C-alpha positions as MATLAB code, in Angstrom:
seq = 'MRPCWPFALLAPSFLRRGLLLSALLALSSCFFVSVAAYAQPAAFRFVKARAHKTKVPFELQRNLIVVSAMLNSKGPYNFLLDTGVNISLITDPRLHEELGLRQGERFRVVGSGSEGGLDAFKTDSVRVVIHGVEAAALTFLVLSDDALDLSGYVGMPMHGIIGSDLFSSFVMRIHPLSGQLDLYDPIHYRTPRSRRWSALPLTLEGGKAYLHTEVAVNDTVKLPLKLVLDTGAGHALSLETKSDPHLIVPARRLRSQLGRGLNGFINGYLGRVASLQLGQYQVRSLLTSFPDADQVRAEVARNGNIGFELLKRFELIIDYPHNRLMLQPNSLFRDPFEHDMCGMELLAAGPNYRRYFVLRVEPSSPADQAGLRANDEILSVNLLPTAGLTLTQMSRLFHSADGRQLLLIVRRADGELVTTAVRLKRQI';
ca = [
     -45.714   16.479  -12.451;
     -43.054   14.250  -10.070;
     -39.716   15.413  -10.884;
     -37.942   13.316  -13.181;
     -33.549   12.524  -12.020;
     -31.386   12.226  -14.740;
     -28.924   10.283  -12.935;
     -27.040    7.780  -14.951;
     -25.771    4.921  -12.821;
     -23.383    3.330  -15.172;
     -22.864   -0.259  -13.641;
     -19.723   -2.174  -16.123;
     -20.554   -5.715  -16.806;
     -20.596   -7.934  -13.798;
     -17.420   -9.784  -14.556;
     -15.196   -8.063  -17.659;
     -15.257   -4.800  -16.171;
     -15.238   -3.275  -13.095;
     -17.751   -0.912  -11.478;
     -18.560    2.692  -12.585;
     -21.256    4.196  -10.492;
     -21.017    8.263  -10.903;
     -23.910   10.432  -11.079;
     -24.541   12.245  -14.311;
     -26.833   15.351  -14.134;
     -28.046   16.604  -17.559;
     -30.474   18.667  -18.276;
     -33.517   16.585  -20.291;
     -37.190   17.293  -21.746;
     -38.455   16.759  -18.412;
     -37.785   18.938  -15.558;
     -34.581   18.183  -13.751;
     -33.223   18.523  -10.264;
     -30.254   19.454   -9.458;
     -28.121   17.470   -6.454;
     -26.702   20.594   -5.102;
     -30.231   21.933   -4.465;
     -31.514   18.844   -2.369;
     -28.440   17.351   -1.055;
     -27.372   18.070    2.492;
     -23.461   19.230    3.146;
     -21.607   16.669    4.149;
     -21.813   16.449    7.960;
     -19.219   13.544    9.390;
     -17.160   14.309   12.242;
     -14.958   11.853   14.946;
     -17.057   10.494   17.068;
     -14.477   11.430   19.818;
     -14.553   14.911   20.371;
     -10.600   15.659   20.736;
      -9.581   13.076   18.050;
      -8.082   13.911   14.767;
      -7.605   10.844   13.278;
      -9.247    7.619   12.743;
      -8.704    4.343   11.329;
     -11.075    2.691    9.464;
     -11.283   -1.410    7.622;
     -12.368   -1.358    4.207;
     -12.541   -4.570    1.887;
     -11.321   -4.083   -1.741;
     -13.683   -6.490   -3.592;
     -13.698   -6.033   -7.669;
     -11.990   -3.162   -6.991;
     -14.503   -1.530   -5.601;
     -13.870    0.095   -1.676;
     -16.418   -1.244    0.375;
     -16.796    0.023    4.215;
     -19.416   -1.226    7.052;
     -21.912    1.164    8.446;
     -23.949    1.358   11.058;
     -27.266    3.533    9.830;
     -29.954    4.827   12.859;
     -28.028    2.346   15.095;
     -28.730   -0.836   13.146;
     -26.806   -2.831   10.751;
     -23.788   -3.053   10.453;
     -24.534   -2.599    6.164;
     -22.592   -2.538    3.261;
     -21.253    0.654    1.418;
     -19.027    1.346   -1.439;
     -16.986    4.759   -1.261;
     -17.667    6.471   -4.331;
     -16.047    9.772   -5.153;
     -18.531    9.812   -8.134;
     -21.496   10.031   -6.263;
     -22.840   13.537   -5.095;
     -25.571   12.668   -3.292;
     -25.018    9.331   -1.321;
     -27.616    6.306   -2.077;
     -29.348    3.117   -0.094;
     -29.936    1.010   -3.327;
     -31.133   -2.250   -1.110;
     -35.072   -0.837   -1.026;
     -35.614   -2.851    2.268;
     -33.583   -0.418    4.315;
     -37.228    1.795    3.600;
     -38.893    0.161    5.995;
     -35.741   -1.586    7.913;
     -34.647    1.777    9.320;
     -38.338    3.399    9.569;
     -37.262    6.494    7.039;
     -38.512    9.070    6.056;
     -40.221    9.589    2.441;
     -39.529   13.126    1.714;
     -39.748   14.101   -2.389;
     -40.147   12.009   -4.874;
     -38.093   11.816   -8.181;
     -38.456    9.471  -11.781;
     -34.562    8.729  -11.686;
     -33.765    8.216  -15.176;
     -30.307    6.934  -16.726;
     -28.666    5.265  -19.651;
     -30.229    2.768  -22.011;
     -33.267    2.077  -23.122;
     -35.467    0.739  -20.361;
     -38.009    2.888  -18.226;
     -36.304    4.835  -15.018;
     -36.910    3.867  -11.575;
     -38.998    5.135   -8.392;
     -36.707    6.921   -5.648;
     -37.401   10.094   -2.872;
     -35.174   11.410   -0.359;
     -34.743   10.952    2.664;
     -32.686   13.204    5.549;
     -31.333   13.259    9.347;
     -30.172    9.179    8.711;
     -27.431    9.205   11.783;
     -24.383    7.078   10.124;
     -21.751    5.664   11.968;
     -18.545    4.335   10.163;
     -15.676    3.300   12.834;
     -14.728    6.348   14.359;
     -16.693    8.931   12.354;
     -20.528    9.815   12.100;
     -22.771   12.116   10.660;
     -26.333   12.765   12.537;
     -28.076   13.928    9.780;
     -27.256   12.818    6.068;
     -29.335   12.875    3.757;
     -29.763    9.980    0.625;
     -31.450    9.157   -1.823;
     -33.372    6.201   -1.960;
     -33.857    3.956   -5.010;
     -37.124    1.924   -5.000;
     -35.390   -1.611   -7.076;
     -32.054   -2.684   -6.620;
     -31.428   -2.688  -10.321;
     -27.827   -2.364  -10.435;
     -27.978   -5.875   -8.153;
     -24.757   -4.633   -6.544;
     -24.734   -7.382   -3.948;
     -24.487   -9.897   -6.944;
     -21.843   -7.904   -8.610;
     -19.921   -7.621   -5.802;
     -20.671  -11.212   -4.149;
     -21.549   -9.722   -0.781;
     -24.652   -8.358    0.719;
     -24.176   -4.186   -0.342;
     -26.367   -1.838    0.599;
     -25.539    1.274   -1.051;
     -22.970    3.968   -1.850;
     -21.132    6.874   -0.140;
     -19.973    9.329   -1.613;
     -18.666   13.015   -1.486;
     -20.483   13.450    1.895;
     -17.562   11.344    3.551;
     -14.538   13.024    1.070;
     -15.479   16.644    1.805;
     -14.999   15.992    5.544;
     -12.073   14.850    5.923;
      -8.443   14.206    4.723;
      -8.965   10.422    3.082;
      -5.323    8.264    2.822;
      -6.283    4.585    1.263;
      -3.944    1.853    1.156;
      -5.064   -0.515   -0.770;
      -2.750   -3.674   -0.014;
      -3.417   -3.609    3.402;
      -7.311   -2.163    3.704;
      -7.258    0.568    5.761;
      -8.394    4.116    5.263;
      -6.984    7.193    7.736;
      -9.756   10.045    7.955;
      -7.561   13.134    9.168;
      -9.026   15.953   10.479;
      -8.006   18.447    7.812;
      -7.055   21.078   10.068;
      -4.393   19.229   11.805;
      -2.877   17.018    8.907;
       0.671   17.003    8.386;
       1.387   16.858    3.992;
       3.863   13.843    4.102;
       7.252   15.292    2.923;
       8.868   12.631    0.269;
       9.981   13.019   -2.781;
       7.876    9.935   -3.970;
       4.607   11.455   -3.455;
       3.141   13.589   -5.794;
       0.823   15.933   -5.689;
      -2.250   16.839   -8.388;
      -4.642   19.943   -7.906;
      -8.266   18.891   -7.907;
     -11.055   20.979   -8.939;
     -14.513   20.129   -7.112;
     -17.963   20.746   -9.343;
     -21.205   20.002   -8.447;
     -19.654   17.725   -5.544;
     -17.291   15.552   -8.103;
     -13.031   16.319   -7.906;
     -11.628   16.598  -11.634;
      -8.466   16.138  -12.452;
      -6.257   17.829  -15.171;
      -3.757   14.959  -16.846;
      -1.998   14.797  -20.290;
      -2.893   11.192  -22.163;
      -1.276   10.127  -24.981;
      -3.807    8.394  -26.921;
      -1.538    6.453  -28.986;
       2.387    7.783  -30.619;
       1.689   11.014  -32.276;
      -1.900   12.321  -30.678;
      -1.325   13.629  -26.972;
      -4.434   15.258  -25.103;
      -4.763   17.512  -22.000;
      -7.881   16.349  -20.593;
     -10.130   16.977  -17.753;
     -10.911   13.550  -15.667;
     -13.585   12.455  -13.492;
     -11.624   11.525   -9.521;
     -14.060    7.930   -9.818;
     -13.161    5.260   -6.742;
     -16.521    3.947   -7.887;
     -15.016    2.696  -10.979;
     -13.654   -0.473  -11.265;
     -11.492    0.184  -14.768;
      -8.537    2.196  -15.226;
      -9.532    4.712  -17.354;
     -12.301    5.833  -19.139;
     -12.590    8.390  -22.470;
     -15.603    9.956  -23.980;
     -15.118   10.436  -27.670;
     -18.099   13.295  -27.994;
     -15.445   15.925  -25.297;
     -12.997   15.899  -28.376;
     -13.066   15.340  -32.048;
      -9.179   14.689  -31.130;
     -10.417   11.947  -28.845;
     -10.711    8.795  -30.970;
     -11.083    4.840  -30.597;
      -8.161    3.167  -31.307;
      -7.467    0.997  -34.862;
      -7.419   -2.237  -32.780;
      -9.829   -2.385  -29.974;
     -12.939   -4.623  -29.313;
     -16.803   -4.321  -29.113;
     -18.031   -4.670  -25.918;
     -21.094   -4.449  -23.379;
     -19.461   -1.916  -20.928;
     -21.671   -2.646  -18.128;
     -24.807   -1.924  -17.516;
     -26.776    1.431  -16.548;
     -30.182    1.734  -14.744;
     -31.924    1.544  -18.083;
     -30.371   -0.333  -19.968;
     -26.748   -1.832  -21.237;
     -23.835    0.400  -21.627;
     -22.088   -0.481  -25.100;
     -19.137    0.645  -26.923;
     -15.177   -0.625  -26.958;
     -12.591   -1.517  -25.024;
      -8.742   -0.384  -26.432;
      -6.001    1.087  -25.258;
      -4.001    4.874  -25.308;
      -0.612    4.620  -25.236;
      -0.071    6.267  -21.151;
      -1.216    8.349  -18.585;
       0.696   10.698  -16.909;
      -0.169   11.459  -12.955;
       2.142   14.089  -11.656;
       5.602   12.524  -11.878;
       4.882    9.365  -12.977;
       3.906    7.416  -16.319;
       1.260    5.255  -16.864;
       1.591    2.721  -20.097;
      -0.598    0.813  -21.932;
      -4.006    1.480  -19.840;
      -6.896   -0.320  -20.834;
      -9.470    1.950  -21.783;
     -12.954    1.960  -22.093;
     -15.033    4.046  -25.152;
     -18.559    3.862  -24.336;
     -20.510    5.197  -27.107;
     -21.471    9.026  -27.533;
     -25.227    8.633  -26.992;
     -24.570    6.574  -23.692;
     -23.123    9.456  -21.848;
     -24.558   11.991  -19.871;
     -22.471   14.480  -17.273;
     -23.777   18.382  -16.172;
     -20.160   19.326  -16.092;
     -17.756   19.221  -19.176;
     -14.801   16.430  -19.151;
     -13.297   13.978  -21.193;
     -13.438   11.251  -18.698;
     -12.791    9.409  -15.850;
     -10.228    7.507  -13.988;
     -10.451    3.972  -11.989;
      -9.757    1.974   -9.211;
      -7.997   -0.418  -11.638;
      -5.382    2.223  -11.964;
      -5.397    4.402   -8.133;
      -5.029    1.363   -6.330;
      -1.676    0.841   -8.069;
      -0.959    3.934   -5.414;
      -1.021    4.667   -1.992;
      -3.507    7.453   -2.562;
      -4.393   10.898   -0.372;
      -8.088   12.521   -1.586;
      -8.049   15.796   -0.068;
     -10.837   17.341   -1.057;
     -10.631   20.225    1.591;
      -7.404   21.211    0.384;
      -8.515   20.641   -3.430;
      -5.290   17.731   -4.157;
      -4.735   14.103   -5.080;
      -1.614   12.978   -3.731;
      -0.083    9.749   -5.220;
       2.748    7.127   -4.418;
       3.227    4.518   -6.189;
       3.236    1.069   -4.518;
       4.225   -2.777   -5.611;
       1.055   -3.126   -7.753;
       2.855   -0.065  -10.359;
       3.842   -1.840  -12.431;
       1.409   -4.659  -13.138;
      -0.190   -5.160  -16.382;
      -3.500   -4.062  -17.455;
      -5.853   -6.988  -18.112;
      -9.520   -7.644  -20.064;
     -10.983  -10.529  -19.096;
      -9.673  -13.550  -21.269;
     -12.646  -16.293  -20.932;
     -15.636  -13.993  -22.354;
     -18.313  -14.767  -20.085;
     -19.946  -12.659  -17.209;
     -20.461  -13.987  -14.061;
     -22.933  -13.562  -11.250;
     -22.596  -14.262   -7.316;
     -26.280  -15.462   -5.710;
     -27.120  -17.630   -3.002;
     -27.426  -17.635    1.214;
     -23.669  -16.446    1.083;
     -22.820  -15.480   -2.483;
     -20.546  -17.876   -2.959;
     -22.454  -19.586   -6.386;
     -21.521  -18.462   -9.617;
     -23.986  -18.447  -12.430;
     -23.171  -17.247  -15.713;
     -24.971  -14.047  -17.321;
     -23.724  -13.884  -20.976;
     -21.248  -16.076  -22.771;
     -19.352  -13.601  -25.697;
     -19.494  -15.199  -29.481;
     -16.874  -16.799  -30.255;
     -14.713  -15.835  -27.141;
     -12.995  -18.739  -25.259;
     -16.067  -19.621  -22.419;
     -18.240  -19.633  -26.425;
     -16.062  -22.553  -27.580;
     -15.477  -24.163  -24.608;
     -19.572  -24.787  -24.924;
     -20.268  -22.252  -21.669;
     -24.230  -21.307  -22.090;
     -26.013  -18.463  -20.249;
     -27.494  -19.648  -16.514;
     -24.514  -22.172  -16.440;
     -23.417  -22.957  -12.499;
     -19.874  -22.613  -12.393;
     -19.561  -25.725   -9.547;
     -15.710  -25.955   -9.839;
     -12.704  -24.459  -11.708;
      -9.412  -26.444  -11.393;
     -10.520  -28.863   -8.781;
     -11.395  -25.864   -6.884;
     -14.902  -26.240   -5.661;
     -15.823  -22.220   -6.335;
     -18.095  -22.587   -2.966;
     -14.579  -21.748   -1.383;
     -13.860  -18.902   -3.812;
     -14.991  -14.917   -3.490;
     -16.470  -13.578   -6.393;
     -13.330  -11.083   -6.438;
     -10.742  -14.537   -6.526;
     -12.680  -16.197   -9.362;
     -12.443  -13.048  -11.437;
      -8.356  -12.732  -11.023;
      -8.704  -16.518  -12.625;
     -10.390  -14.876  -15.666;
      -8.075  -11.846  -16.028;
      -4.904  -14.434  -15.191;
      -2.982  -15.849  -18.114;
      -2.948  -15.351  -21.983;
      -2.833  -19.058  -22.604;
      -3.829  -20.841  -19.572;
      -6.569  -23.415  -19.264;
      -8.997  -23.657  -16.789;
     -10.967  -27.255  -16.128;
     -14.826  -26.178  -14.934;
     -17.421  -28.421  -13.976;
     -20.212  -26.631  -14.511;
     -24.232  -27.722  -13.911;
     -26.685  -26.567  -16.463;
     -30.148  -25.471  -15.786;
     -31.716  -29.096  -15.964;
     -29.057  -30.149  -13.834;
     -26.840  -31.459  -16.127;
     -22.857  -31.402  -15.009;
     -20.322  -30.997  -17.759;
     -16.555  -30.994  -17.411;
     -15.055  -28.212  -20.194;
     -11.676  -26.594  -20.154;
     -11.119  -22.986  -21.131;
      -8.168  -21.443  -22.601;
      -8.070  -18.097  -21.664;
      -6.925  -15.618  -24.588;
      -6.368  -12.238  -24.079;
      -7.793   -9.994  -27.003;
      -7.198   -6.340  -26.511;
];
């Protein structure tokens, strides 16, 4: 019998949420395979033998870190950097033949949702080069189908996810505002001395990093929680109510489709927590996802995860070799946490991913009241042609300001052109 891998890749809704790509192993009715048994140790090193540091440019798209990589001397290919994934993934199945990947043991990959799983296989000895660092023989899990459609979500060609393999090899400093990663040799790395830096201990379990911190769920309930550090999650915070009886969904909440997994949509609630403590810094009124209890699988007991909508408000140092996370606020620190104020989900398509189609409209939302429908193509926003906007810029427009009116020109599936106005509304 082919092994069954409960590898729940949870991808939040295309426009409203950021991306949550977490490799969550759990016991299931079928035989399950431990990542630790199959993944090779992290093998990245500097290309130059005497180098102790390199700078890696990245694009921050929809709260996701995207880097360019060469695989087996071909490419470049675009990969997400995700601390929430403990084995690197190739999500574009076309790379199988393009790179001549050796096909190893096959798995049935199952995740959240009601549909069937995907076939996948393990491949090893893939040479990966990322701007000054390389892995001579990295192991990947290759999915048979791009069920998550990362390219359509991010708005650019996407080919996979690089996880703990890279993070465990270096001390990584992330500059969200300038789009640069600094990778340091752990032996020669010098810790910054400024008192504005706050250090939090990390616990590494199963290739993932966990931190312990206090969350004020409301004005009276404060809980010490164990949270996954998840750079592949575009939201700020996600909490799992089944992990603690005192962890309850706020009374003011919004029922929502939080995302899409390999096997269907992830449902739950959106709400806010009063505050979260990160070392010496307190972050208030966080927009928080509360997935339904049956939507979550985890191989390690935890209470939720912290995503990049929160982390991007800091200069951050992710230091697996020394088991710590270091944070220093940047100019985004005091920006409010906002939900999509329009009520529709978009997908990027076309040769350059600059055509934007409505996937779904929330009933009674501003988009619904404006008459928008699934399969509408958004041609312009406030007389700006959408072909000149990235999907990240489009998303920012629909998160921009409570009460703001946007003039849209859309093309229906039958070719009819329609002009309508959407008045944004803060719903949570």
